[in-house]
C-alpha positions in Angstrom: 27.9 -46.9 5.7 27.7 -47.7 1.8 31.0 -49.6 1.7 30.4 -51.5 5.2 27.1 -52.8 4.0 28.9 -54.1 0.7 31.5 -55.8 2.3 28.9 -57.6 4.8 26.6 -58.2 1.9 24.0 -56.5 4.0 21.0 -55.6 1.8 19.0 -54.0 4.5 21.4 -51.7 5.0 22.4 -51.1 1.3 18.9 -50.1 0.7 18.7 -47.7 3.8 22.1 -46.2 3.0 21.6 -45.7 -0.7 18.1 -44.2 0.2 19.5 -41.7 2.8 22.0 -40.7 0.3 19.3 -40.1 -2.6 17.3 -38.2 -0.2 20.7 -36.4 1.0 21.1 -35.3 -3.0 17.8 -34.0 -3.4 18.1 -31.8 -0.4 21.1 -30.2 -2.4 19.6 -30.3 -5.7 21.4 -33.0 -7.5 18.6 -34.7 -8.7 19.8 -37.0 -11.5 22.3 -38.4 -8.9 19.5 -38.7 -6.0 17.2 -40.8 -8.9 20.1 -43.2 -9.5 20.8 -43.9 -5.9 17.2 -44.2 -4.9 16.7 -46.7 -7.6 19.7 -48.8 -6.3 18.0 -48.7 -3.0 14.6 -49.4 -4.3 16.5 -52.7 -6.3 17.7 -54.1 -2.8 14.6 -53.4 -0.8 12.8 -55.3 -3.8 15.4 -58.4 -3.3 14.9 -58.3 0.4 11.1 -58.3 -0.1 11.1 -55.3 2.3 7.6 -53.8 1.2 8.1 -50.9 3.6 11.5 -49.7 2.4 10.5 -50.5 -1.4 7.4 -48.4 -0.9 9.3 -45.9 0.7 12.1 -45.8 -2.2 9.0 -45.8 -4.8 7.6 -42.8 -2.9 11.1 -40.3 -3.4 11.4 -42.1 -6.8 7.7 -40.4 -7.5 9.0 -37.0 -5.6 12.3 -36.8 -7.9 10.3 -37.1 -11.2 7.7 -34.5 -10.1 10.3 -32.1 -9.8 11.3 -32.7 -13.0 8.0 -32.2 -14.1 7.0 -35.9 -14.6 3.6 -35.8 -13.1 1.9 -38.0 -15.0 4.2 -40.9 -15.0 4.1 -41.1 -11.3 0.4 -40.8 -10.1 0.4 -44.9 -10.5 3.3 -45.4 -8.2 2.0 -43.0 -5.9 -1.3 -44.4 -5.7 0.4 -47.9 -4.7 2.4 -46.1 -2.0 -1.0 -44.6 -0.8 -2.7 -48.1 -0.7 0.3 -49.6 1.2 1.2 -46.8 3.7 -2.9 -46.4 4.7 -3.1 -50.0 5.0 -0.5 -50.3 7.8 -1.0 -47.0 9.8 -1.3 -48.9 12.8 1.6 -51.4 12.0 4.8 -49.5 11.9 7.5 -51.6 13.4 10.9 -50.0 15.0 11.9 -47.3 12.4 9.0 -47.4 10.1 6.5 -44.4 9.7 3.6 -45.5 7.7 1.5 -42.3 9.0 4.0 -39.8 7.9 4.1 -41.5 4.1 0.4 -42.2 4.1 0.0 -38.3 4.8 3.1 -37.6 2.2 1.6 -39.6 -0.3 -2.1 -38.2 -0.4 -0.9 -34.5 -0.5 1.5 -35.8 -3.7 -1.4 -37.0 -5.6 -3.7 -34.0 -4.7 -1.0 -31.8 -5.8 -0.4 -33.8 -9.0 -4.0 -34.3 -9.8 -4.5 -30.4 -9.4 -1.8 -29.6 -11.8 -3.1 -32.1 -14.4 -6.4 -31.1 -14.5 -7.7 -34.3 -12.4 -9.6 -31.9 -10.1 -12.5 -34.3 -9.9 -10.5 -37.1 -8.3 -9.3 -34.7 -5.3 -12.8 -34.3 -3.7 -12.8 -38.3 -2.7 -9.1 -37.9 -1.7 -9.5 -34.6 0.6 -12.7 -35.9 2.2 -10.2 -38.8 3.3 -7.6 -36.3 4.7 -10.1 -34.6 6.7 -11.6 -37.5 8.0 -8.6 -39.0 9.2 -7.4 -35.5 10.7 -10.7 -35.5 12.5 -10.2 -38.9 13.7 -6.9 -39.0 15.0 -7.4 -35.2 16.5 -4.0 -34.2 14.5 -5.1 -30.7 13.8 -1.4 -29.6 12.9 -1.9 -31.4 9.2 -5.0 -29.6 8.8 -3.2 -26.4 7.1 -1.5 -28.6 4.8 -4.8 -30.1 3.0 -6.5 -26.7 3.2 -3.3 -25.3 1.2 -4.0 -28.2 -1.2 -7.8 -27.4 -1.3 -7.1 -24.0 -2.3 -4.5 -24.9 -5.2 -7.4 -27.1 -6.4 -9.8 -24.3 -6.2 -7.2 -22.4 -8.3 -7.3 -24.9 -11.2 -11.0 -25.0 -10.7 -10.8 -21.3 -11.6 -12.6 -20.4 -8.3 -10.0 -17.9 -7.4 -11.9 -16.3 -4.6 -12.1 -19.7 -2.7 -8.6 -20.2 -3.7 -7.5 -17.3 -2.0 -9.7 -17.7 1.1 -8.2 -21.4 1.5 -4.4 -20.2 0.9 -4.5 -17.8 3.3 -6.3 -19.5 6.0 -3.6 -22.1 5.6 -1.1 -19.6 6.2 -2.7 -18.4 9.5 -2.7 -21.8 10.7 0.6 -23.3 10.2 2.7 -23.9 12.8 6.1 -24.5 11.4 9.5 -22.6 10.3 8.6 -23.4 6.5 8.2 -20.4 4.1 5.5 -22.1 2.3 6.4 -20.9 -1.2 3.6 -22.8 -2.8 1.0 -21.0 -0.8 2.1 -17.1 -1.6 3.0 -18.2 -5.4 -1.0 -19.5 -5.8 -2.0 -16.6 -4.1 -0.2 -14.3 -6.6 -1.4 -16.3 -9.3 -5.2 -16.2 -7.8 -5.2 -12.2 -7.4 -3.6 -11.7 -11.1 -6.6 -14.2 -12.4 -9.2 -11.8 -10.5 -7.7 -8.8 -12.2 -5.9 -7.3 -9.0 -2.5 -7.1 -10.3 -1.2 -5.0 -7.6 -1.9 -7.5 -4.9 -0.9 -10.2 -7.0 2.6 -8.7 -7.5 2.9 -8.0 -3.6 2.6 -11.7 -3.2 5.4 -12.6 -6.1 7.8 -9.9 -4.8 7.4 -11.5 -1.2 7.9 -14.7 -3.1 11.1 -13.3 -4.6 12.0 -12.0 -0.7 12.2 -15.4 0.7 12.8 -17.6 -2.5 16.1 -15.7 -3.5 17.5 -16.9 0.0 16.1 -20.3 -0.5 18.5 -22.8 -2.4 15.6 -24.8 -3.6 14.9 -23.2 -6.9 12.0 -25.2 -7.7 10.9 -24.5 -11.9 7.1 -24.3 -10.6 7.7 -21.0 -9.4 8.8 -19.3 -12.8 5.7 -17.9 -13.8 5.9 -15.4 -11.1 9.0 -13.9 -12.5 7.2 -13.8 -15.9 4.0 -11.7 -14.4 6.6 -9.5 -12.6 8.5 -8.9 -16.0 5.0 -8.2 -17.7 3.6 -5.8 -14.8 6.7 -3.6 -14.9 7.0 -3.7 -18.6 3.1 -2.3 -18.6 4.0 0.1 -16.1 6.7 1.7 -17.8 9.0 0.8 -14.7 12.2 0.2 -16.5 14.4 -0.4 -13.4 12.3 -3.0 -11.9 11.7 -4.4 -15.5 15.6 -4.9 -15.7 15.5 -6.4 -12.5 13.4 -9.2 -12.8 14.6 -10.2 -16.1 18.1 -10.4 -14.7 16.7 -12.6 -11.8 14.6 -14.7 -14.2 17.5 -15.5 -16.4 19.7 -16.3 -13.2 17.0 -18.7 -12.5 17.0 -20.3 -15.7 20.7 -20.8 -15.4 20.2 -22.6 -12.2 17.3 -24.7 -13.8 19.7 -25.7 -16.9 22.4 -26.9 -14.2 20.1 -28.8 -11.9 16.9 -29.8 -14.0 18.6 -30.4 -17.5 15.7 -33.0 -18.5 13.2 -30.3 -17.3 14.8 -27.3 -18.8 14.4 -28.5 -22.1 10.6 -28.7 -21.8 9.6 -26.3 -19.1 6.7 -24.0 -20.7 8.6 -20.7 -20.7 6.8 -17.3 -21.7 9.9 -15.8 -21.8 12.3 -17.6 -23.5 16.2 -16.7 -23.6 16.3 -14.4 -26.7 13.4 -12.8 -25.7 14.6 -11.9 -22.3 18.1 -11.0 -23.9 16.5 -8.6 -26.5 14.4 -6.8 -23.9 17.2 -6.7 -21.4 19.0 -5.0 -24.3 16.5 -2.6 -25.1 16.1 -1.6 -21.6 19.6 -0.8 -21.1 19.9 1.2 -24.7 16.8 3.3 -23.5 18.9 4.0 -20.2 21.7 5.2 -22.4 19.3 7.2 -24.4 18.0 8.8 -21.2 21.6 9.6 -20.2 22.3 11.4 -23.6 18.9 13.4 -23.5 19.6 14.7 -20.2 23.5 15.5 -20.6 21.9 17.7 -24.0 19.2 19.0 -22.0 21.8 20.4 -19.5 24.0 22.0 -22.1 20.8 23.7 -23.5 20.2 25.2 -20.2 23.6 26.1 -19.7 23.7 28.1 -23.1 20.3 29.7 -22.4 21.6 30.9 -18.8 24.5 32.1 -20.2 22.8 34.1 -23.3 20.5 35.6 -20.7 23.1 36.5 -18.2 25.3 38.3 -21.0 22.3 40.4 -22.2 21.4 41.0 -18.4 24.8 42.3 -18.1 25.4 44.2 -21.1 21.6 46.0 -20.2 22.9 46.8 -16.8 26.0 48.4 -18.0 24.0 50.7 -20.4 21.7 51.7 -17.5 24.7 52.8 -15.6 26.1 54.6 -18.6 22.8 56.6 -18.7 22.8 57.4 -15.2 26.6 58.9 -15.5 25.3 61.3 -18.4 22.5 62.1 -16.1 24.4 63.2 -13.3 26.9 65.0 -15.4 24.1 67.0 -16.4 22.4 68.1 -13.4 24.4 71.3 -12.7 23.1 72.7 -16.2 19.8 71.6 -15.6 19.5 73.3 -12.1 21.0 76.6 -13.6 18.5 76.7 -16.4 15.7 76.0 -13.5 16.9 78.8 -11.1 16.7 81.2 -14.2 13.1 80.0 -15.1 11.9 80.5 -11.7 13.8 84.0 -11.7 12.0 85.3 -14.8 8.9 84.2 -13.7 8.9 86.1 -10.1 9.8 89.2 -12.3 7.0 88.8 -14.5 4.7 88.8 -11.3 6.1 92.0 -10.2 6.1 93.6 -13.3 2.2 92.7 -13.7 1.4 94.1 -10.4 3.0 97.4 -11.0 1.0 98.2 -14.3 -2.2 98.9 -12.7 -2.6 103.0 -12.4 -3.4 104.5 -9.1 -2.4 101.6 -6.9 0.9 100.2 -5.2 2.2 97.1 -6.7 1.8 95.8 -2.8 -1.9 97.1 -2.4 -2.9 95.3 -5.6 -1.2 91.9 -4.2 -2.9 92.5 -0.9 -6.3 92.9 -2.4 -5.9 89.9 -4.8 -4.7 87.8 -2.1 -7.9 88.4 -0.2 -10.1 87.8 -3.2 -8.4 84.4 -3.6 -9.1 83.6 0.3 -13.1 85.0 -0.3 -13.4 82.6 -3.2 -11.9 79.9 -1.4 -14.2 80.2 1.8 -17.4 80.7 -0.5 -17.9 84.1 0.8 -19.7 85.0 -1.9 -22.7 82.7 -0.6 -23.0 85.0 2.4 -26.9 86.3 2.6 -25.8 89.4 4.6 -23.4 90.4 1.5 
């Protein structure tokens, strides 16, 4: 399209073609090239005095700068876009959509104001948005501005209101987008209220959806810094190392796709610190491995010693039992001799009483023994 437009010197087609190419390059995160093409589109639109294309390119120039972290420099241009598109809400010609770019410009200004701390300026803008939605009955736009208000509450340190609005927005959305921004600010809000576990769940949810999304927006970087901090506090080295690796991978992506921004981005964890923490964790894993091996070797030695002692004891017991078995016949013979001797002693004792036979003496003694056992001596007739 660009080649044909150049051949025909069709400035309108050139401006639209360069703009479309620039938007496409933004979608595949080639922001520097995208900005170059959008600036060319803006130049052709200015030559044509095509106000719609001029303001549309101005809007996309602003979006590109926002991605590169230049929030403050774009507010003037975004305000120009807002005024133009609002003024022409009912005057859209074929191929024009003043309404959608009015909404986009309004949302973008509110978001920039929130990040820059100009939250006092957002009250009027949010009222403008909600009034427009009520008048046009376009309720599908409502969650986007409820979300913007939630982000604004976050920067106002009204964290509970931020949580309420952001959750409400997520429930009202009726589209297919992952809504990383809402998830990210919900995590930040819960973190600020001290509910770190809830915050971590949102950050991990962000990670689950974000890792499959090619759009590695640097504004979500703090989520990974906080995940690293959380798992470091919990001494969960596996998770700690996981998010260090992920943050380092994100930094590689930022460096490739946002070179201007990468040199200026605020980083709680710079590259050297990340590398140091990563090495510390990996070294601790190695130390744990060595300690585990040492403990296993120690246990093997202890078990071996106890096993040897047990075997020796059992061997001695068997030897003693064997000796007992050998001595038993002798002991039995001695016991038999003793019993026989006792029997002879009793018999001789009975025979020594004069005038009575031994059997008679024995019989009398047995009866006396029986009398005593039955308490016969208590009988009153005696």
